[in-house]
C-alpha positions, 0 to 999 in steps of 0.5 A, a space after each residue: 665248877 672251875 671257868 675258864 677266865 674271859 676279859 668279861 670277868 675282868 671285874 671280878 677277876 681282879 678283885 678276888 686276885 687282890 685279895 692275894 698278899 702280892 697283888 695288893 698294889 693296883 699297878 702289881 695288879 694290872 700286871 698279874 692280870 695282864 699276864 694271864 692274858 697275854 701268856 698261853 701258859 699261864 691259865 686263870 680259873 674263876 670258881 663258880 657256885 651260885 657266883 664266882 666265889 674264888 680265882 685260881 691262877 696256874 702256870 702250865 709246865 710240860 709234866 705239871 701246873 704251879 699254882 700261883 694264886 687262889 683267893 676265895 671271896 672273904 664272905 665265903 672262907 673256911 666252908 671248903 670252897 679252896 679245897 674244891 677249887 684245889 680238887 677241881 684244878 686236879 682233875 682238870 689236868 689229871 696227868 700233871 703234878 701240882 707245885 705250889 710257890 711260896 704263898 700258896 704253900 701252906 694253903 695246900 699243905 691244909 687242904 693235903 691234911 684235911 684229905 
């Protein structure tokens, strides 16, 4: 289930976000987390099964959302979690299309092929 990010989830969110290729450096990771906290159109979601195992970051636009970050804990990969996260995101924003970045396009293409 998708849950909205709260400051109390900061450590786990940063850990999951650090798996993104663009977020390897601590300073860059801290800047990204700050952007999600301060920009009202940047939304961060956590994916919870029994534990929090994934993270999604989007930028809301008028008629779309851009998927900027998606990450699943390595021990839960190849189990469909990421695909379920994307499906839940589309259900959360039913009237908006989902766009991608150069870092999330490949993952979305894989999800769309498997449907």
